[in-house]
One Martini backbone bead per residue (centre of mass of N, CA, C, O) as a GRO file, in nm:
protein
  275
    1MET     BB    1   0.098   0.035   0.018
    2LEU     BB    2   0.039   0.370   0.000
    3PRO     BB    3   0.130   0.621   0.170
    4ASN     BB    4   0.004   0.930   0.272
    5TYR     BB    5   0.311   1.072   0.277
    6ALA     BB    6   0.360   1.066  -0.010
    7SER     BB    7   0.501   1.178  -0.274
    8PRO     BB    8   0.449   1.253  -0.599
    9ILE     BB    9   0.685   1.081  -0.705
   10GLU     BB   10   0.607   0.821  -0.552
   11ARG     BB   11   0.329   0.793  -0.685
   12ILE     BB   12   0.423   0.773  -0.975
   13TRP     BB   13   0.608   0.525  -0.935
   14PHE     BB   14   0.397   0.332  -0.823
   15TRP     BB   15   0.213   0.329  -1.086
   16THR     BB   16   0.431   0.278  -1.302
   17PHE     BB   17   0.531   0.004  -1.199
   18ARG     BB   18   0.255  -0.143  -1.220
   19ILE     BB   19   0.202  -0.093  -1.519
   20LEU     BB   20   0.457  -0.235  -1.617
   21CYS     BB   21   0.398  -0.514  -1.500
   22VAL     BB   22   0.128  -0.558  -1.647
   23SER     BB   23   0.242  -0.530  -1.934
   24VAL     BB   24   0.438  -0.767  -1.919
   25LEU     BB   25   0.227  -0.980  -1.851
   26ILE     BB   26   0.057  -0.947  -2.108
   27PHE     BB   27   0.287  -1.009  -2.307
   28LEU     BB   28   0.334  -1.306  -2.197
   29VAL     BB   29   0.017  -1.406  -2.214
   30SER     BB   30  -0.094  -1.352  -2.503
   31PRO     BB   31  -0.033  -1.625  -2.649
   32LEU     BB   32  -0.242  -1.780  -2.478
   33LEU     BB   33  -0.492  -1.600  -2.555
   34VAL     BB   34  -0.475  -1.689  -2.858
   35ILE     BB   35  -0.483  -2.014  -2.856
   36ILE     BB   36  -0.742  -2.093  -2.702
   37PRO     BB   37  -0.973  -2.003  -2.902
   38LEU     BB   38  -0.870  -2.183  -3.144
   39SER     BB   39  -0.960  -2.461  -3.009
   40PHE     BB   40  -1.282  -2.361  -3.066
   41SER     BB   41  -1.269  -2.385  -3.359
   42ASP     BB   42  -1.421  -2.478  -3.682
   43ASN     BB   43  -1.172  -2.440  -3.825
   44THR     BB   44  -0.900  -2.583  -4.026
   45PHE     BB   45  -0.764  -2.316  -3.933
   46LEU     BB   46  -0.545  -2.069  -3.795
   47LEU     BB   47  -0.796  -1.831  -3.755
   48TYR     BB   48  -0.881  -1.491  -3.786
   49PRO     BB   49  -1.182  -1.491  -3.729
   50ILE     BB   50  -1.425  -1.652  -3.542
   51GLU     BB   51  -1.715  -1.800  -3.649
   52ASN     BB   52  -1.712  -2.092  -3.505
   53PHE     BB   53  -1.788  -2.303  -3.241
   54SER     BB   54  -1.595  -2.593  -3.117
   55LEU     BB   55  -1.504  -2.952  -3.016
   56ARG     BB   56  -1.351  -3.108  -3.248
   57TRP     BB   57  -1.045  -3.090  -3.148
   58TYR     BB   58  -1.091  -3.249  -2.886
   59GLN     BB   59  -1.193  -3.501  -3.029
   60GLU     BB   60  -0.934  -3.538  -3.191
   61PHE     BB   61  -0.740  -3.566  -2.950
   62PHE     BB   62  -0.913  -3.793  -2.775
   63GLY     BB   63  -0.960  -3.983  -3.058
   64ASN     BB   64  -0.655  -4.006  -3.120
   65GLU     BB   65  -0.405  -4.234  -3.110
   66VAL     BB   66  -0.155  -4.056  -3.139
   67TRP     BB   67  -0.216  -3.857  -2.910
   68LEU     BB   68  -0.259  -4.068  -2.684
   69ASN     BB   69   0.024  -4.196  -2.698
   70SER     BB   70   0.180  -3.936  -2.633
   71LEU     BB   71   0.043  -3.891  -2.360
   72LYS     BB   72   0.125  -4.160  -2.237
   73ASN     BB   73   0.433  -4.116  -2.257
   74SER     BB   74   0.441  -3.868  -2.075
   75PHE     BB   75   0.311  -4.040  -1.825
   76ILE     BB   76   0.568  -4.222  -1.811
   77VAL     BB   77   0.823  -4.039  -1.803
   78ALA     BB   78   0.769  -3.807  -1.598
   79PRO     BB   79   0.715  -3.966  -1.329
   80ALA     BB   80   0.977  -4.131  -1.330
   81ALA     BB   81   1.173  -3.889  -1.338
   82THR     BB   82   1.065  -3.750  -1.085
   83LEU     BB   83   1.121  -3.969  -0.876
   84LEU     BB   84   1.426  -3.982  -0.922
   85ALA     BB   85   1.483  -3.680  -0.870
   86MET     BB   86   1.381  -3.672  -0.577
   87VAL     BB   87   1.573  -3.880  -0.459
   88LEU     BB   88   1.851  -3.775  -0.561
   89GLY     BB   89   1.820  -3.470  -0.486
   90SER     BB   90   1.767  -3.500  -0.179
   91LEU     BB   91   2.023  -3.656  -0.108
   92ALA     BB   92   2.221  -3.446  -0.215
   93ALA     BB   93   2.127  -3.207  -0.039
   94VAL     BB   94   2.176  -3.336   0.237
   95GLY     BB   95   2.478  -3.399   0.196
   96LEU     BB   96   2.570  -3.100   0.131
   97SER     BB   97   2.442  -2.965   0.400
   98SER     BB   98   2.592  -3.167   0.630
   99SER     BB   99   2.872  -3.101   0.474
  100ASN     BB  100   3.232  -3.052   0.448
  101PHE     BB  101   3.426  -3.049   0.139
  102PRO     BB  102   3.625  -3.098  -0.106
  103GLY     BB  103   3.444  -2.990  -0.390
  104LYS     BB  104   3.151  -2.891  -0.331
  105ALA     BB  105   3.109  -2.666  -0.542
  106LEU     BB  106   3.164  -2.845  -0.788
  107LEU     BB  107   2.936  -3.050  -0.739
  108MET     BB  108   2.708  -2.843  -0.749
  109SER     BB  109   2.763  -2.748  -1.039
  110ILE     BB  110   2.712  -3.025  -1.172
  111LEU     BB  111   2.416  -3.067  -1.076
  112ILE     BB  112   2.315  -2.776  -1.216
  113SER     BB  113   2.410  -2.780  -1.522
  114PRO     BB  114   2.140  -2.859  -1.682
  115MET     BB  115   2.026  -2.556  -1.656
  116VAL     BB  116   2.275  -2.411  -1.841
  117VAL     BB  117   2.288  -2.611  -2.051
  118PRO     BB  118   2.223  -2.662  -2.353
  119VAL     BB  119   1.988  -2.886  -2.470
  120VAL     BB  120   2.136  -2.969  -2.728
  121ILE     BB  121   2.389  -3.076  -2.589
  122VAL     BB  122   2.244  -3.287  -2.423
  123GLY     BB  123   2.130  -3.445  -2.662
  124VAL     BB  124   2.395  -3.516  -2.805
  125GLY     BB  125   2.544  -3.645  -2.566
  126SER     BB  126   2.331  -3.862  -2.506
  127TYR     BB  127   2.341  -4.002  -2.776
  128LEU     BB  128   2.650  -4.074  -2.777
  129PHE     BB  129   2.628  -4.240  -2.507
  130PHE     BB  130   2.367  -4.435  -2.565
  131ALA     BB  131   2.408  -4.578  -2.837
  132PRO     BB  132   2.621  -4.805  -2.751
  133LEU     BB  133   2.401  -4.908  -2.518
  134GLY     BB  134   2.097  -4.915  -2.637
  135LEU     BB  135   1.913  -4.639  -2.526
  136THR     BB  136   1.785  -4.579  -2.769
  137ASN     BB  137   1.461  -4.601  -2.826
  138SER     BB  138   1.387  -4.562  -2.508
  139TYR     BB  139   1.262  -4.520  -2.194
  140LEU     BB  140   1.517  -4.526  -2.021
  141GLY     BB  141   1.684  -4.305  -2.158
  142LEU     BB  142   1.470  -4.080  -2.125
  143ILE     BB  143   1.447  -4.092  -1.814
  144LEU     BB  144   1.744  -4.031  -1.743
  145VAL     BB  145   1.761  -3.750  -1.875
  146HIS     BB  146   1.517  -3.624  -1.727
  147THR     BB  147   1.643  -3.659  -1.452
  148ALA     BB  148   1.888  -3.473  -1.498
  149LEU     BB  149   1.700  -3.220  -1.551
  150GLY     BB  150   1.549  -3.238  -1.254
  151VAL     BB  151   1.755  -3.238  -1.017
  152PRO     BB  152   1.826  -2.933  -0.977
  153PHE     BB  153   1.549  -2.849  -0.858
  154VAL     BB  154   1.566  -3.026  -0.603
  155VAL     BB  155   1.832  -2.924  -0.489
  156ILE     BB  156   1.749  -2.626  -0.455
  157THR     BB  157   1.489  -2.655  -0.281
  158VAL     BB  158   1.613  -2.828  -0.052
  159SER     BB  159   1.845  -2.636   0.022
  160ALA     BB  160   1.659  -2.401   0.102
  161THR     BB  161   1.520  -2.557   0.332
  162LEU     BB  162   1.792  -2.634   0.490
  163SER     BB  163   1.885  -2.340   0.569
  164ASN     BB  164   1.639  -2.349   0.811
  165PHE     BB  165   1.750  -2.583   0.965
  166ASN     BB  166   1.737  -2.752   1.274
  167VAL     BB  167   1.994  -2.936   1.406
  168ASN     BB  168   1.886  -2.997   1.700
  169LEU     BB  169   1.679  -3.213   1.615
  170ILE     BB  170   1.885  -3.436   1.556
  171LYS     BB  171   2.020  -3.441   1.835
  172ALA     BB  172   1.763  -3.507   1.993
  173SER     BB  173   1.705  -3.775   1.852
  174ALA     BB  174   1.971  -3.914   1.934
  175ASN     BB  175   1.928  -3.882   2.247
  176LEU     BB  176   1.652  -4.067   2.219
  177GLY     BB  177   1.756  -4.324   2.017
  178ALA     BB  178   1.763  -4.258   1.724
  179ASN     BB  179   1.815  -4.341   1.419
  180PRO     BB  180   1.892  -4.208   1.115
  181LEU     BB  181   1.639  -4.316   0.965
  182THR     BB  182   1.427  -4.216   1.168
  183THR     BB  183   1.509  -3.920   1.161
  184TYR     BB  184   1.450  -3.876   0.862
  185ARG     BB  185   1.151  -3.981   0.853
  186ARG     BB  186   1.035  -3.799   1.120
  187ILE     BB  187   1.199  -3.511   1.069
  188VAL     BB  188   1.333  -3.426   0.802
  189PHE     BB  189   1.123  -3.491   0.578
  190PRO     BB  190   0.874  -3.323   0.678
  191LEU     BB  191   1.039  -3.045   0.644
  192ILE     BB  192   1.135  -3.102   0.326
  193ALA     BB  193   0.883  -3.178   0.156
  194PRO     BB  194   0.812  -2.912   0.010
  195GLY     BB  195   1.082  -2.906  -0.150
  196VAL     BB  196   1.053  -3.179  -0.289
  197ILE     BB  197   0.780  -3.125  -0.430
  198SER     BB  198   0.857  -2.870  -0.579
  199GLY     BB  199   1.089  -2.995  -0.740
  200GLY     BB  200   0.910  -3.217  -0.867
  201LEU     BB  201   0.729  -3.024  -1.029
  202PHE     BB  202   0.953  -2.903  -1.198
  203ALA     BB  203   1.049  -3.173  -1.315
  204PHE     BB  204   0.781  -3.247  -1.447
  205ALA     BB  205   0.755  -3.001  -1.631
  206THR     BB  206   1.021  -3.046  -1.782
  207SER     BB  207   0.956  -3.331  -1.892
  208PHE     BB  208   0.672  -3.273  -2.022
  209ASP     BB  209   0.806  -3.023  -2.212
  210GLU     BB  210   1.015  -3.185  -2.354
  211VAL     BB  211   1.186  -3.202  -2.696
  212VAL     BB  212   1.488  -3.215  -2.778
  213VAL     BB  213   1.583  -3.480  -2.647
  214THR     BB  214   1.354  -3.651  -2.773
  215LEU     BB  215   1.453  -3.621  -3.069
  216PHE     BB  216   1.721  -3.791  -3.012
  217LEU     BB  217   1.602  -4.059  -2.834
  218ALA     BB  218   1.329  -4.101  -2.960
  219GLY     BB  219   1.095  -4.291  -3.091
  220PRO     BB  220   0.788  -4.354  -3.212
  221GLU     BB  221   0.700  -4.507  -2.939
  222GLN     BB  222   0.822  -4.239  -2.753
  223SER     BB  223   0.633  -4.021  -2.825
  224THR     BB  224   0.556  -3.719  -2.716
  225LEU     BB  225   0.361  -3.451  -2.699
  226PRO     BB  226   0.568  -3.230  -2.785
  227ARG     BB  227   0.671  -3.389  -3.032
  228GLN     BB  228   0.399  -3.409  -3.177
  229MET     BB  229   0.360  -3.104  -3.202
  230PHE     BB  230   0.617  -3.048  -3.362
  231GLY     BB  231   0.545  -3.234  -3.601
  232GLY     BB  232   0.275  -3.092  -3.671
  233ILE     BB  233   0.396  -2.814  -3.742
  234LYS     BB  234   0.592  -2.922  -3.968
  235GLU     BB  235   0.367  -3.083  -4.146
  236ASN     BB  236   0.061  -3.017  -4.000
  237ILE     BB  237  -0.150  -2.764  -3.939
  238SER     BB  238  -0.359  -2.808  -3.655
  239PRO     BB  239  -0.604  -2.733  -3.420
  240ALA     BB  240  -0.520  -2.971  -3.234
  241ILE     BB  241  -0.275  -2.822  -3.120
  242ALA     BB  242  -0.440  -2.616  -2.958
  243ALA     BB  243  -0.567  -2.826  -2.773
  244ALA     BB  244  -0.301  -2.934  -2.657
  245ALA     BB  245  -0.203  -2.660  -2.547
  246THR     BB  246  -0.441  -2.617  -2.352
  247VAL     BB  247  -0.387  -2.861  -2.178
  248LEU     BB  248  -0.103  -2.765  -2.089
  249ILE     BB  249  -0.192  -2.502  -1.958
  250LEU     BB  250  -0.380  -2.623  -1.743
  251PHE     BB  251  -0.161  -2.798  -1.618
  252SER     BB  252   0.030  -2.564  -1.535
  253ILE     BB  253  -0.170  -2.419  -1.350
  254ALA     BB  254  -0.196  -2.652  -1.149
  255LEU     BB  255   0.103  -2.648  -1.065
  256LEU     BB  256   0.112  -2.356  -0.959
  257LEU     BB  257  -0.103  -2.393  -0.739
  258THR     BB  258   0.053  -2.610  -0.588
  259LEU     BB  259   0.303  -2.440  -0.525
  260GLU     BB  260   0.154  -2.224  -0.359
  261TRP     BB  261   0.051  -2.417  -0.143
  262LEU     BB  262   0.334  -2.517  -0.052
  263ARG     BB  263   0.444  -2.244   0.033
  264GLY     BB  264   0.235  -2.194   0.258
  265ARG     BB  265   0.300  -2.453   0.417
  266ALA     BB  266   0.601  -2.394   0.470
  267GLU     BB  267   0.553  -2.131   0.629
  268LYS     BB  268   0.390  -2.258   0.859
  269MET     BB  269   0.606  -2.461   0.953
  270ARG     BB  270   0.828  -2.253   1.013
  271THR     BB  271   0.666  -2.097   1.226
  272ALA     BB  272   0.618  -2.338   1.419
  273VAL     BB  273   0.918  -2.400   1.478
  274GLU     BB  274   1.004  -2.115   1.586
  275HIS     BB  275   0.763  -2.140   1.824
   0.00000   0.00000   0.00000
């Protein structure tokens, strides 16, 4: 809120800053606002203005075996990669946060490097590494690479959660006779769970939306929804792609709402621990 004693310049900056933020937000969201109405168009081309509205392209999307297989593959690869990323990323974050050793910063940089390395390089390197092992054109190879892309998100979110972790809780648990596994299961994990789940959601979104690595590693049987959309745009632009994009948009909104709920839950838990 703007205080009553604010000067005219402060008032001008207050409203200018907010108008600028809203303008940037509209600029970023406008492509989504354009594609969603097209998914309800009765036209066979992606054209404005929309003359008649119809659900024919959603029927095409949910009734076409090619689209359904690609959606099924996405829901095979993304959850498996997310689960592995959550396990490996949380263990790595706990290990890095609980001890200091030479090369810790280097190891942390390697763990988060998939976030900064261009995904094309990741795709080429993965293909050259997996091809001799026979892991191309397979679910396993695709899941492993998507796991590597998702681990950095889990490491970062769990490390951020552990930065406010009270180490005395672990000492108290040990004094009461609990072994390390029990301490982790009943004390550490419940407190870092919001960070683990948040990182897992980011990893899931990354895997579900990934297309470049999938182009290098996946065969026709492992084609995911983003790859199918990419192929459809390249070969034959159909409004069914707009329907698929709308489904992805709604799915992303659901993930964002879940993340916001987890953030509020983590804040409540942190406040309860501090008091």
